[in-house]
N, C-alpha and C positions, 0 to 999 in steps of 0.2 A: 616231334616236329609236325605242325599242322598243315594240312593241304590249303587251308584258308590263308596261310602266310604267302601263298603264291597266286593271290587273286589281284585283279586290276580291272578298271572300268574302260571299256573300249567303245567309242562311238560306232554305231553300225555302219556308217558311211565309209569307214576306213577298212572294212572287210572287202578285199579285192574280189570282184566278180568276173573280171576278164584279165588276161595277161597284158602287159605293156606291149606296145607295137613291136619293139625289138627287145629280145631277151636281155641283152647287157645294158639296156637303158634304165633298168630298175635302179632304185636308189640303194645305197650301201652305207650303213652306219658303222663306223669304226669304233670299237670299244677297246680302249687301252687299259688293261687290268692294272698295270703297275702305277699309272698316274691317276686312274679313276676318271679319265677324260673321254669325251666323245668327239668324233669328227664326222661331218656330213659329206658324203661323196656319192659317186655313181658306180655301178658295178663294172663298167668298162674301164674304170681307173684302178681296178684291183692290182695290176702289176706294180703300181706305185708303192703299195703297202707290203709287198712280199720281196724277198731278196734271193739272190742266187744260192742254190743249195736247199731252199725250202722244198719240202715234199708235200704235194697236194694228193690226197687219197680220195678218189671218186667212187661212187656207187653206180655200177653199170646195169642195175636191174632195169627191166623193161616192163611197163604196165601193159597188161593184156585187157581186152574189152570184156570186163567181168559182168556187166549188166545185160541181162537178157529180158526182152519183152515178148511175152507170148499170150496165149489164150488158154483158159482152163477148159478142159474137155469134160463135157457132160453127156450122160447117156439119155437118149430119147425114150419115149414109151415103146418104140419099136426095137430098142436095144442098140441103136446106132450111136457112135461117139461123134459129137459135133462140137465145134469150138464155141465157147461162151465168153465170159467176162475177161477183161485185161488182167494179166498177172506179171509182176516183175520178180525175177529171180537173180539174186546177186551171189556170184560164186566167191566163197570165202576161202576154202582150203580143200585140196584134193585128198580124198581118203584112199580111193582106188582109181584106176584109169577112167571109169565112168561113174564113180560115186563121189559126190561132193558134199561138204558142209556148206549150207547156203543161208541167206536171209531172203525171205519171200514177202511180197505184198500182194493181196491182203493175207496176212499170216493166219488169222483165226479161221478163215474159210478153207484153208488147205490142210485137211486132216490126213493122217497116214492113209495111203491108197489113192489120194487125189492125183490126177494126171494133168499135165500141161503140154501144149504143143507150141513149137516155135517154127517160124519160117515155113509155114504150110506143111508141116510134117517132116521137114528135114531133120528135126531134132525133137524128141519128146522126153518128158521127165515124169517120174513118179515119186511122190513124197513117201519115204519109207520109215522115217523116225523123227520125232520131236525131241529137241534138246533145250537146255536152259538158255536164257538170254535171247529167246526168239529164234534160235537157230533151227534149221530143218536139214535133215540128211536126205538127199535126192539122188535117185539112180536115173541116169540118162540112157537113151537109145539113140544112136546117130546113124544116119544114112550116108556114111562116109567117114573120113577122119574127123574126130571130135574137135581137135584144136583148130583145124582148118575151118570148120563150120563156125566155131566161136569167133574166129578172126573176121569172118564175113558178116555175121549177124549181131555180134555183141556191140555194146556201146561203152564209151569211156566212163570209168567209174569215178565221177567227180565227187569231191567231199560234200557232206551234207550242208555246209554253210554257204555253198555256192548255189544261189537260188535262181534257177532258170527252169522254164517249162520243158525245154528240150536242150540237149547238148548242141553246142556250136560245132560245125565241121572242123573248125580250127583246133578244137580241144584234142583231137586225135593226134595232132602234131605237137601242140604246145604243152600238153600235160605229159610230156615225155622229154627226157634230156637228150641232147645231141649225141651223147655217147652211150645211150641205152642199147644193150645188145643181148642181155640174158632175160628171156621172157619168164615172168612169174610173179610180178607185183600187182596188187590191187589198188595201190596208191603210189604216186610218184615220190621219189626222194627230192623234195621241192627245192632244197638248197642248190641242187645241180641244174635247175631250170634256167638259171641266169647265164650260163656259159654258152658261148658260141664257139665254133671251130676257129674263127679268127682270133678270139680272145685267148683260147688255149694255145694257139700258135705264138702269140705275143708273150705269154707267160713262159713258154719253153725257150723263146729267144732270149729272155731275160735270165735264163739259167734256173728257172723253177722247174723241178721235176714233177711228173704226174705218174700215178699208177692207179689201177682199177681193182676193186673187189666187188663182191655181190652180196647184198642183203635184200631178200624179197620182202618188201613192205607189206604187212598184212592189215586186215581190217581193224585190228586192235589199235592202230595208230589214231583212229578217230574216236575211240571209246573214252568217255570221261573217267576221272578218278572219283570213285564213289565212296571211298573211306574217309574218315576224318584225319587219321594219322598217316603221314607219308610212308612210314615204315611198314604199314599194313597193306600197301598197294602191291598188286602183282600185274605184270605186263604179259600179254600173250607171246608165246614163243614164235620166232621167225627163223627161217632158214637163211644161212649165210655161207659164203664160200670165199676162200682166199687162196689164190693160185701161187705156184712156186715163184714166179717172177715178181709178183706183188710182195710176197713175204720177204724175198731177198732185198728188194728196194727199201722196204720199211725197216728191216733189221740194219741195213747199212746206214740209213739216216740216223737211227737211234745210236748206233755205235759211234758215228761221227759227231754226235751231239747237235745234229741239225733239227730244225723244226719240222714236226709232222702235223700238218693241218688237215683235219677231217672236213670234207665237204658234206655236212649234214649230220644230224643226230643218228641216222641209220648207220652211217660209216663209223661213227664213234662207238656205237654199241657193238658192232662186229669186231672192231679192233680191240676194244677193251675186254670183250668177252674172251677172246682167244688169249690175250695177254694175262688176264686174271686166271684163266684155267691153267696156263703154262706156269705161272708163278705158284699156283696152288699145288700143281704136280711136283714142282721142285721142293716146296715146303714139306709136302707129305713124305717125300723121300728122306727128309732130315728129321721130321718130328711128326708125332700124331696129335699135336696140340691144335688149337684154334688157328686157322690160317687167314682169317678175315682181318683186314686192316682198314682203319679209317683215319682221316685227318680233316682238319678244318681248312677252308679255302683261304689262301693268303694272296696278297697282291703281287708276290714275286712270280716271275715267269715259271710256267710249268716245266718240269724237267723229266726226262725219261728215267725210269727205274733201271739200274744197271743189270738187274736180273731178267728184265722183260725180254721175251722173244716171241716172234710171230711165226707159227708153223703153217705150211700149206695144209688146208683143212676144209672139209665141208661138214657143217654141224648146224645145230639150232641153238638159239639163245633166248633166254627169258630174263636177261640181265636188266635190272632197274637201277639206273644211276641217279643218285640224289645227294644233296650236300653231305659231306663226310666221306664220299668216295675218293679213293686215291687213284688218280690217272696214271697208267703205266706207259702209254704210247702217245696219246694225243696231246699236243702242246698248243694248238690253236684250232679255231672252229669257224666255219662259215655256215650260217643257219638263217632260216626265215624267222619271222615273228610268230609265236605260238599262242594257242588258246590259253585263257586264264585257267589256273588250277589243273593244268595238263601235265602228264609225265614228261613231255618234251620241254616245257618251260622249266620243270624241276631239274631235268638233266643239264640244261644250259646254266641254271643257277649253281649247279654243282661245280661247273668249270670256272665261273667268274664271280660267284658270290651272289646271294639273293638280293641284297640291297643294291649292289651295282647294276644288276640286270633289271630290277624293277625301276630303277632310276633311268636306265637306258630306254625302257619301254615308255616311261612318262615323256622323255625327250622325243621319242618317235611319234607319240600321239600328238604332242604339242605341235610338232612340225609336219603332221599329216603324212606320215609314212603309210604305205599300204600293207595290210596284215594278211597273214595266213598263206595258203598254197600259191596263189597267183600274186602274192604281195612282194614287198621289198626284202632286203637281206641285211644281215649283220656279220661283221668280221670281228671275232674276239682274238686278241693277241696278248 
């Protein structure tokens, strides 16, 4: 399977640079898998398309301000350290409490041993290691609690396709879901950005259940697929957590044969990762043979596997979902419109079929939907 099979042309003006004025006024494209039909709607009308007993699973990760702007420290002829040129450090993943893997600009100038100052010395950093892909390992020294300082001086880590000189103050609020509570993501689970508390209340009044899990979205979500064959791609691992209450709600819905609708590809990966591992554990107890299963996407509604179970767990996942994957838990999906040739577009195609999804994207482009993180949404049923 070729990555080029998941390509499409997108006019640049359809890449959303700002959020809509009100979260739930974004547009919503309904994709009916069984009929292969589309319907244009708005996100505020989501309750019309769901039914009592449906379970919406939300990702409650919270984006932290991972972009740090500082000055490189240079030594004068007198041996004094003084601030010099501007430096940006993007926090990618924590290795130790004060040691992080980062991306830095300008990267070539910051050799191991280079030092950077932030907020007039409240925070300093030293580059201690170079890694592949432009990554740098940095050790920080903080005059106080590190996370508190980051919360005060850090900036919202907007995706690279949002072209602005500086972040808008609104981003700190709008690049965050209204149910975000677990700090740890460097990117928002964008399908959740369309919900308001009022809309969640209307869904619950209609009998739609909601539950929350956590997957901390990593920088890998922005990385392009650089291989030719889909099967050769690897996604970066991300941490996820499913609590006891969420696991019980999901298992009840599956046992009852009710729809489990994931809000976002991140939620999908977390649920399917645990279900896949659970199924594999059961298989390994019965057999030492190959436990990997694949199927083609059909137009019939997705059904839960009878053996699938979700456990309360905290783990990491590198699961890459592509066409041929057998879904264990998720039977519906709310998602934004994704980049061409991306792992996220490939995941969505695994659920609804490549041809149907690319046809839906052509419909969205023709009708000028807004794309990517601050863009519009799609409901796949």
